[in-house]
LUMNU-397512 format. One line per 10 residues: their letters; for each residue x, y, z of C-alpha. Coordinates in steps of 0.05 Angstrom, whole numbers. Example, Ala and Ser with C-alpha at 12.3 -4.5 7.8 and 13.67 -1.06 7.14 Angstrom:
2
AS) 246,-90,156  273,-21,143
END
This chain:
718
MNKFVFFSVL) -298,1307,5048  -324,1260,5102  -399,1264,5081  -422,1242,5151  -384,1298,5186  -404,1347,5133  -476,1325,5142  -481,1327,5213  -458,1396,5215  -510,1415,5169
LLLTGLACCS) -561,1382,5211  -545,1430,5265  -559,1489,5212  -490,1519,5211  -488,1578,5153  -458,1565,5088  -425,1618,5049  -470,1657,5002  -469,1639,4936  -435,1695,4894
PTNNTTRLTD) -477,1720,4831  -454,1712,4764  -465,1754,4702  -503,1713,4659  -491,1739,4588  -472,1681,4548  -517,1638,4513  -545,1580,4555  -523,1527,4501  -449,1552,4527
QVNPFFGTAT) -469,1533,4595  -479,1463,4582  -425,1410,4586  -453,1345,4548  -398,1304,4583  -428,1317,4646  -450,1254,4676  -401,1208,4631  -351,1192,4685  -350,1136,4727
LWDSDDLGYE) -336,1138,4809  -279,1096,4830  -259,1121,4899  -287,1081,4954  -292,1152,4993  -340,1171,4945  -376,1108,4928  -384,1085,5003  -352,1011,4989  -287,986,4963
PTHRAWGAEV) -302,973,4887  -282,907,4857  -315,926,4790  -332,985,4753  -395,1020,4785  -449,1046,4739  -439,1119,4723  -493,1162,4701  -489,1126,4637  -504,1182,4594
FPGASLPNAM) -473,1201,4522  -437,1263,4502  -458,1264,4427  -504,1302,4383  -577,1300,4389  -637,1348,4389  -692,1345,4451  -730,1282,4449  -706,1258,4380  -698,1195,4346
VQVTPVTLFG) -624,1208,4328  -570,1204,4381  -501,1206,4347  -446,1192,4397  -381,1155,4399  -369,1085,4423  -311,1072,4476  -344,1003,4497  -396,961,4467  -441,932,4521
SGSGYQYEDT) -438,991,4567  -490,1036,4589  -492,1093,4534  -433,1060,4497  -388,1118,4523  -345,1119,4588  -299,1180,4600  -241,1142,4626  -238,1097,4563  -179,1106,4517
VIYAFFHSSM) -204,1081,4450  -265,1096,4404  -295,1035,4368  -347,1076,4326  -399,1126,4327  -469,1101,4345  -535,1131,4316  -582,1120,4380  -567,1120,4453  -608,1115,4518
GHWNLGHVPI) -558,1107,4575  -586,1034,4584  -554,971,4558  -593,971,4485  -600,1007,4425  -533,1035,4396  -554,1026,4325  -513,1030,4261  -447,1033,4286  -392,1069,4235
LPFTGEITAD) -324,1088,4238  -280,1132,4191  -213,1098,4177  -150,1096,4127  -105,1040,4114  -113,971,4136  -154,943,4197  -178,875,4215  -248,859,4248  -213,848,4315
NYHSGYNHEN) -169,905,4315  -197,974,4283  -208,1019,4341  -172,1085,4348  -138,1119,4412  -163,1191,4424  -151,1241,4479  -200,1284,4514  -157,1348,4497  -171,1335,4423
ESARPGYYRV) -253,1321,4439  -307,1375,4446  -379,1378,4450  -439,1424,4457  -516,1410,4447  -526,1388,4375  -452,1379,4364  -390,1332,4378  -323,1331,4350  -265,1279,4368
FLERYGINAE) -191,1271,4334  -183,1194,4319  -104,1189,4330  -98,1126,4296  -121,1146,4232  -113,1220,4238  -179,1238,4222  -221,1296,4255  -289,1275,4266  -347,1318,4277
MTSTLRCAYH) -422,1303,4275  -489,1337,4282  -559,1318,4277  -634,1338,4260  -690,1300,4297  -686,1236,4244  -618,1248,4211  -543,1250,4226  -495,1287,4189  -418,1272,4195
KFTYRSGDDR) -359,1312,4169  -294,1272,4170  -231,1309,4155  -178,1260,4132  -101,1279,4124  -82,1300,4056  -66,1239,4012  -97,1186,4054  -155,1140,4029  -227,1158,4052
KLLLNLSRTN) -257,1095,4082  -312,1076,4125  -334,1016,4164  -405,1000,4184  -408,945,4240  -483,929,4226  -474,864,4267  -467,901,4330  -511,941,4375  -503,960,4449
SRRPGTPYEF) -539,895,4465  -498,849,4502  -516,800,4446  -476,796,4383  -501,774,4319  -554,829,4301  -590,816,4230  -580,867,4183  -580,887,4111  -535,930,4067
RQIDRNTFSG) -547,954,3992  -511,1008,3956  -559,1047,3915  -517,1088,3869  -446,1115,3862  -453,1157,3928  -513,1129,3965  -526,1065,4004  -584,1042,4050  -596,982,4100
SQGRGETIYF) -626,957,4159  -613,939,4228  -649,892,4282  -706,845,4296  -771,868,4324  -758,940,4322  -718,949,4261  -682,1014,4246  -676,1030,4167  -622,1082,4141
YAVANHDIES) -608,1120,4077  -544,1149,4068  -512,1206,4020  -439,1214,4016  -404,1275,3978  -355,1228,3951  -364,1168,3902  -365,1099,3929  -309,1063,3893  -316,991,3924
VDSISSDRER) -353,956,3980  -314,900,4013  -322,860,4083  -283,830,4134  -307,776,4186  -289,751,4259  -325,701,4298  -366,750,4327  -383,800,4270  -380,818,4196
ITLLNFSGQK) -359,887,4181  -376,927,4119  -325,969,4085  -332,1027,4042  -278,1054,4001  -285,1130,3973  -258,1166,3918  -220,1233,3919  -169,1252,3971  -187,1323,3981
DPLELKIGFS) -242,1358,4020  -276,1326,4083  -317,1264,4069  -388,1284,4090  -439,1237,4104  -517,1250,4112  -558,1195,4137  -632,1187,4144  -667,1142,4194  -737,1113,4203
FVSVEKAKKN) -768,1054,4241  -815,1046,4187  -778,1034,4118  -715,1052,4078  -759,1096,4036  -781,1138,4099  -709,1143,4119  -695,1177,4052  -759,1219,4059  -735,1243,4130
LETEMIDKSF) -668,1257,4104  -699,1304,4046  -744,1332,4093  -693,1349,4146  -626,1357,4121  -605,1341,4047  -592,1411,4021  -566,1443,4082  -490,1450,4101  -456,1420,4165
AQVADEADRT) -454,1484,4195  -523,1505,4182  -548,1442,4210  -504,1449,4282  -523,1525,4281  -600,1497,4276  -586,1446,4324  -562,1502,4373  -617,1547,4365  -662,1487,4383
WETLLSKVQV) -635,1477,4447  -622,1548,4465  -699,1560,4456  -713,1500,4503  -664,1523,4556  -686,1598,4551  -751,1571,4585  -716,1573,4649  -671,1626,4666  -630,1637,4731
AGGTEKQNEI) -589,1689,4759  -552,1697,4823  -516,1630,4830  -448,1610,4821  -410,1592,4754  -407,1517,4773  -483,1520,4793  -500,1547,4724  -464,1495,4691  -491,1437,4731
FYSCLYRSFM) -562,1467,4723  -560,1475,4650  -527,1408,4642  -580,1376,4678  -635,1411,4642  -605,1391,4578  -599,1319,4604  -667,1319,4624  -698,1326,4552  -658,1261,4516
WPALRSDADG) -714,1209,4529  -764,1183,4514  -746,1182,4438  -782,1199,4375  -803,1137,4329  -848,1168,4277  -827,1197,4213  -835,1266,4186  -899,1253,4152  -927,1223,4217
EFVDPRRNVV) -921,1148,4201  -897,1093,4248  -899,1020,4263  -952,1006,4317  -945,942,4361  -981,898,4307  -927,918,4259  -975,960,4217  -954,1024,4188  -1003,1075,4212
NKGFHYYTTP) -1012,1150,4220  -1049,1167,4282  -1044,1246,4284  -993,1249,4341  -914,1237,4344  -900,1166,4369  -847,1165,4426  -814,1107,4455  -844,1082,4528  -812,1125,4580
ALWDDYRNKL) -766,1098,4639  -829,1104,4680  -800,1076,4746  -738,1124,4740  -768,1186,4720  -845,1193,4738  -823,1224,4804  -795,1289,4771  -769,1282,4700  -836,1267,4664
ILLGMLSPKV) -867,1325,4707  -814,1368,4681  -822,1346,4608  -899,1366,4613  -883,1431,4640  -835,1450,4586  -859,1409,4528  -929,1394,4537  -940,1374,4461  -883,1323,4471
TGDVISSLVE) -915,1299,4540  -987,1290,4502  -957,1250,4447  -914,1210,4497  -982,1193,4532  -1013,1174,4466  -958,1127,4447  -970,1092,4517  -1043,1082,4498  -1032,1060,4428
RAKYTGFMPI) -986,1007,4459  -1039,990,4507  -1092,984,4454  -1047,923,4431  -1029,889,4500  -1098,906,4535  -1057,942,4589  -1017,1005,4600  -944,998,4592  -900,989,4653
YFHGDHASPF) -825,998,4662  -782,954,4701  -821,957,4763  -888,988,4793  -948,1017,4747  -923,1088,4739  -959,1107,4680  -1011,1121,4728  -985,1180,4766  -948,1204,4697
ITGSYLRGLR) -1017,1207,4659  -1060,1232,4724  -1009,1286,4740  -1007,1307,4669  -1078,1313,4665  -1092,1350,4729  -1042,1401,4704  -1084,1418,4649  -1050,1373,4593  -1103,1352,4545
GFDVDSAYYY) -1068,1328,4485  -1089,1257,4490  -1150,1209,4496  -1156,1210,4567  -1218,1167,4568  -1173,1109,4531  -1116,1125,4581  -1159,1123,4641  -1193,1055,4616  -1123,1023,4611
MVRNATVENP) -1104,1051,4678  -1161,1020,4715  -1147,949,4674  -1078,948,4706  -1103,966,4778  -1159,910,4773  -1133,852,4723  -1073,811,4742  -1029,806,4685  -953,790,4671
RARLYLNEYD) -950,856,4627  -985,897,4687  -981,887,4757  -954,827,4782  -983,791,4847  -1043,837,4837  -1097,786,4865  -1056,771,4930  -1051,848,4935  -1123,859,4929
KNGWIAENDV) -1145,807,4970  -1096,814,5028  -1076,884,5027  -1002,870,5017  -961,822,4974  -925,765,5007  -853,756,4997  -821,684,4978  -789,644,5039  -721,655,5008
KDPKIGTEVD) -668,621,5051  -603,659,5058  -618,711,5004  -557,745,4970  -540,811,4942  -567,804,4870  -620,756,4883  -659,740,4814  -728,759,4804  -754,691,4796
EAKAAVTKTL) -728,674,4870  -760,738,4904  -818,783,4894  -790,854,4915  -856,846,4956  -847,908,4999  -833,954,4941  -890,927,4904  -942,934,4960  -917,1011,4971
EYAYDDYAVA) -913,1026,4897  -983,995,4880  -1014,1036,4933  -985,1099,4910  -1007,1080,4841  -1074,1063,4867  -1079,1138,4894  -1060,1165,4827  -1120,1124,4793  -1162,1149,4852
LLAKELGDTE) -1147,1220,4832  -1161,1214,4758  -1228,1172,4771  -1253,1230,4818  -1237,1280,4766  -1275,1236,4711  -1334,1221,4758  -1326,1154,4770  -1338,1148,4842  -1337,1071,4844
TYDKMIKRSA) -1270,1069,4827  -1250,1120,4865  -1279,1092,4925  -1238,1028,4918  -1173,1053,4898  -1167,1109,4953  -1180,1055,5005  -1129,1009,4970  -1082,1063,4969  -1074,1060,5046
NYKNAFDPST) -1050,990,5035  -980,1012,5044  -993,1013,5120  -999,938,5119  -922,927,5103  -901,970,5164  -867,930,5222  -888,976,5290  -837,931,5329  -774,954,5281
GFMRGRLANG) -807,1018,5249  -787,992,5180  -830,973,5120  -813,897,5125  -829,838,5082  -884,784,5106  -889,715,5086  -950,680,5061  -979,665,5131  -970,737,5154
DWVTPYDPGH) -908,728,5195  -852,787,5182  -793,755,5148  -739,732,5196  -680,745,5209  -686,818,5184  -633,868,5172  -659,935,5145  -583,957,5122  -573,899,5072
PYYVFMYREA) -585,910,5001  -622,847,4979  -638,879,4909  -705,840,4898  -713,808,4963  -770,854,4995  -741,907,4957  -725,936,4893  -654,972,4885  -659,988,4957
NGWQSTFFAP) -656,965,5029  -707,976,5088  -678,1046,5104  -693,1071,5038  -755,1037,5025  -788,1053,5090  -807,1123,5078  -846,1121,5010  -918,1142,5020  -917,1212,4984
HDPKGFIDLY) -990,1214,4978  -1002,1204,5054  -943,1234,5091  -986,1255,5156  -1016,1180,5156  -952,1145,5147  -921,1187,5208  -983,1168,5249  -949,1099,5246  -896,1118,5294
PSENAFEQKL) -910,1127,5369  -899,1205,5362  -874,1261,5316  -808,1251,5365  -803,1178,5352  -810,1187,5273  -761,1246,5276  -711,1205,5311  -720,1151,5253  -714,1200,5196
DSLFIVPWEG) -650,1229,5230  -620,1160,5240  -629,1145,5163  -580,1198,5148  -534,1181,5206  -528,1100,5210  -469,1090,5164  -472,1048,5101  -439,983,5115  -393,976,5056
YEAYNLTTFI) -440,935,5017  -429,935,4940  -491,930,4894  -510,953,4830  -548,1021,4831  -530,1037,4898  -471,1086,4899  -459,1143,4942  -486,1147,5014  -506,1196,5065
GQYCPGNQPS) -518,1145,5120  -567,1100,5092  -595,1150,5046  -571,1137,4973  -574,1206,4932  -555,1163,4869  -616,1120,4862  -692,1142,4855  -725,1103,4913  -691,1155,4960
QGIPYMYYYI) -701,1216,4925  -771,1240,4964  -746,1224,5032  -722,1288,5053  -787,1325,5043  -813,1282,5096  -786,1331,5149  -835,1385,5125  -890,1345,5157  -861,1350,5229
GKQEKAQAII) -845,1425,5225  -768,1416,5209  -770,1441,5136  -694,1468,5147  -669,1393,5164  -698,1380,5095  -661,1434,5061  -595,1413,5090  -597,1352,5061  -625,1381,4994
DTIMNDYYAM) -568,1427,4990  -514,1376,5012  -532,1332,4953  -539,1390,4903  -470,1416,4927  -434,1343,4935  -467,1293,4898  -466,1324,4826  -405,1343,4786  -364,1288,4827
GEEGLAYAGM) -305,1247,4821  -230,1275,4792  -256,1305,4730  -319,1336,4767  -362,1300,4713  -393,1240,4750  -461,1235,4780  -479,1196,4843  -512,1148,4808  -549,1128,4741
DDSGGLSAWY) -584,1187,4712  -634,1134,4686  -663,1172,4625  -660,1245,4661  -690,1224,4730  -626,1254,4772  -620,1309,4724  -693,1332,4735  -686,1323,4813  -634,1376,4808
VLNAVGLYTL) -668,1423,4762  -732,1421,4804  -695,1431,4872  -648,1492,4843  -714,1531,4823  -745,1519,4888  -798,1470,4867  -803,1392,4873  -858,1341,4851  -863,1304,4917
SPADPEYIVT) -930,1270,4893  -926,1276,4819  -998,1255,4818  -1016,1320,4848  -1017,1383,4809  -978,1416,4861  -906,1429,4878  -872,1433,4948  -834,1500,4957  -755,1490,4971
VPAFDHVVFD) -699,1542,4981  -674,1558,4908  -600,1552,4893  -612,1614,4851  -631,1682,4873  -681,1693,4815  -713,1643,4768  -757,1660,4708  -794,1595,4686  -833,1601,4627
LEGTPFTVRK) -898,1552,4636  -939,1541,4575  -923,1610,4544  -934,1645,4611  -868,1660,4653  -874,1664,4727  -816,1681,4771  -785,1653,4838  -745,1703,4886  -701,1684,4942
VNSGKKISNI) -691,1727,4996  -633,1715,5045  -591,1656,5042  -614,1616,5101  -641,1544,5101  -703,1554,5141  -762,1582,5105  -801,1637,5142  -845,1666,5092  -876,1649,5025
TYDGQPIDGY) -919,1693,4983  -950,1689,4912  -966,1754,4876  -953,1788,4947  -1006,1743,4979  -981,1697,5037  -982,1619,5024  -1007,1577,5081  -958,1517,5083  -903,1499,5031
FISHDELKKG) -948,1476,4972  -963,1519,4910  -1012,1490,4856  -997,1490,4783  -1055,1529,4764  -1025,1586,4807  -964,1584,4775  -996,1587,4711  -1021,1655,4727  -951,1681,4715
KELVITTE) -940,1715,4784  -878,1722,4833  -863,1668,4883  -820,1700,4936  -784,1652,4983  -759,1683,5050  -705,1653,5092  -671,1658,5155
END
């Protein structure tokens, strides 16, 4: 499909066929396809350029896990890839026990085998026809060895069931010298405990420990080596019954891994653990129930909802103990989690997490505060300072399961004290109101960070982060900080070049970066993972003030229209895949742009774009399993979920949602134990009326507090 032609038609607001209603009678876990997002786009018509190398897909894993669990047990088709699994690959090297969708983790790779192998040749072919998955369960047939491999999990444990051919030796390899890091040579330890039990550890810094119990005796332990790695081989007795392996994990000690196993799994059967995993996911997915969509919409929706709850991951044991940043074993009364992918998912996923899993969200924030106590600064992730909108938005939505005073203290330190652990170039930002870009001659795509500062993106993002700090300062009665931060939140205007209508880089002397091409994706020169088109429209805290930078609303509308019409010029850059004009639905910097149409009275144009993205940029590719770009810990998935129910977090720091046209006729959303409903009337794109509890809503926003009353939101379109 020609996306530019299709979008032009949409801008003219031609009607689309109504979605036929479906009868949602199956379990919601049956609607989830864990392979959704595992495929890669290769077609230049989809990508927007001729690929010279594999593009980054959604980088998600298909294996078994529980919501925000410590353990993700999943196949490895390519070491060093995002999640370790790529749908187009044809061999399996091992099964990981942790995965994020980034180039790390991949703990304790294991693989069942029989016969003889070498350290350079042990992988097995497989076929998707003999592979299946559902929430909490994964299965694949290893063709080389004739082994049916099944796996399921609890929060901190993995359960493997390997069915060998009758008469074959039962063997298992542990490639403990490998993880999904691109650097081989991971330190590890292995020890046989007794006749059917073994344990060990892997990694430096954050070390993972494991304790495993098999249902067959270990006859012998051998090893094989190559230049890159040393692989441990376990030979088991018996040639009947499947080899079952229960493994407990901990980031504290082997002893705690054993206790986690004893607490969560040791006396349970494989079928029991898999059923409990399915019921856990069913409980979570049931918090949002939809009706009146197509079968495909249901599958995409629940697959995206499922995918939104994989990260951050648990790091504390069943008894609450964890290793703090000082490497002390502590118990602080909350569950300890990894740092969220803040830049990737503060816009939507973390708010969705708070709506459906408030206890987890409170513990995630407590974990951030715990790390801040060690470094003196609130953690950041990749770029910007986006713990601030996450924490502020959570608190203003009523979430109280964390120490807000401590969180606020470190948020203010991030915003006022320059430090490499927090905001880079903060002093010049505070002094000048903007960050100067380095004078890089002839910058190329992929310019390294030490050559460029991504100065425009930092200026815009810091301004929004200042706004988030200001909101919490106001709520907590800190007038002085509020005044400073709310004033600084207007700094985004200092990056605006009225002569071009773009947010443009400035040099130290104040001159605009010249020459200037807003369509070129420099990657970190001026902008981060974006070009001038995609970065210009970021001011979610002050849309009206941003629009006023243009000569008129009409001039702004023409600029915004051009974003979706001016064609992508065929550039190939990581994280920039699939385009509607210059708009990139596969990457986060573009996500909030369509809603700017609301502020010039053209809500229907925004909806045309939103519908195009939901209809054409999910379930892409030959298999219908590709995303438009990296999911980045649930960022793309949560965007779909929220828009599909008709509520989006345009400014995540604010406790309100912009109303969009839902993809479904009827939605029931359980918010903190009180369900509210969303009902769509008619099938148009233009919203003609919004009511809540029978009362008209002035404008397009509804507050979180209103939704908590559990009434009906009716969205009428024409």
